[in-house]
C-alpha positions as CSV (number, residue, x, y, z in Angstrom):
1,M,0.0,0.0,0.0
2,P,1.4,3.4,-0.9
3,I,2.0,6.2,1.6
4,Y,1.0,9.6,0.3
5,E,2.1,12.9,1.8
6,F,-0.3,15.9,1.9
7,Q,-0.3,19.5,3.0
8,C,-3.5,21.2,4.3
9,N,-4.4,24.4,2.4
10,D,-6.2,25.7,5.5
11,C,-3.7,25.2,8.4
12,N,-0.5,24.2,6.4
13,A,-0.1,21.0,8.4
14,V,1.9,18.3,6.5
15,F,0.9,14.7,7.1
16,E,1.1,11.2,5.6
17,T,-1.6,8.8,5.0
18,L,-1.6,5.1,4.0
19,S,-4.0,4.5,1.1
20,T,-5.5,1.2,0.0
21,S,-6.8,2.7,-3.3
22,A,-6.6,5.8,-5.4
23,S,-10.2,6.7,-4.4
24,A,-9.2,6.9,-0.7
25,V,-6.7,9.7,-1.7
26,M,-9.7,11.8,-2.9
27,T,-11.4,11.6,0.5
28,T,-8.3,12.6,2.6
29,V,-8.9,15.1,5.5
30,C,-6.4,16.9,7.6
31,P,-5.8,15.3,11.0
32,E,-5.2,18.7,12.6
33,C,-8.2,20.8,11.5
34,R,-10.4,18.2,9.7
35,S,-10.4,20.1,6.5
36,A,-10.8,18.3,3.2
37,N,-8.9,21.2,1.5
38,V,-5.6,19.3,1.1
39,K,-3.2,18.8,-1.7
40,K,-0.8,15.8,-2.4
41,I,2.8,16.9,-2.3
42,M,6.0,15.4,-3.5
43,S,7.8,13.4,-0.8
44,G,11.5,13.4,-0.3
45,G,13.5,10.4,-1.5
46,S,13.9,7.6,0.9
47,F,17.2,6.2,-0.5
48,K,20.8,7.3,-0.1
49,L,23.2,7.3,-3.0
50,K,26.5,5.5,-2.4
51,Q,29.4,7.9,-2.1
52,N,32.7,7.3,-3.9
53,P,35.2,5.4,-1.7
54,S,38.0,7.4,-0.2
55,P,41.5,6.8,-1.7
56,P,43.8,4.4,0.0
57,A,45.6,5.6,3.1
58,C,49.0,5.3,1.5
59,G,48.2,7.9,-1.2
60,L,48.8,5.7,-4.2
61,S,46.0,5.6,-6.7
62,S,46.5,1.9,-7.6
63,G,46.5,0.6,-4.0
64,C,49.2,0.4,-1.4
65,A,51.7,-1.9,-3.2
66,S,54.9,-0.4,-4.3
67,R,55.3,0.7,-7.9
68,R,58.3,-1.6,-8.4
69,G,56.0,-4.6,-8.9
70,F,55.3,-7.6,-6.7
71,S,57.4,-8.2,-3.6
């Protein structure tokens, strides 16, 4: 079941509601002031992008082995 985020046009409260169908979204009321004058808003992303790994501690771009080859 999708979770929708709404903002009340009367009291500016922002709230989420769990909906079982698209028609339930049409009958949503504000939990603060009980107004039906609400609008669906874009929710923030709930995922985090992976960051680039930091370079090796030894400072060499190809790893921490010496540049002379294998030891």
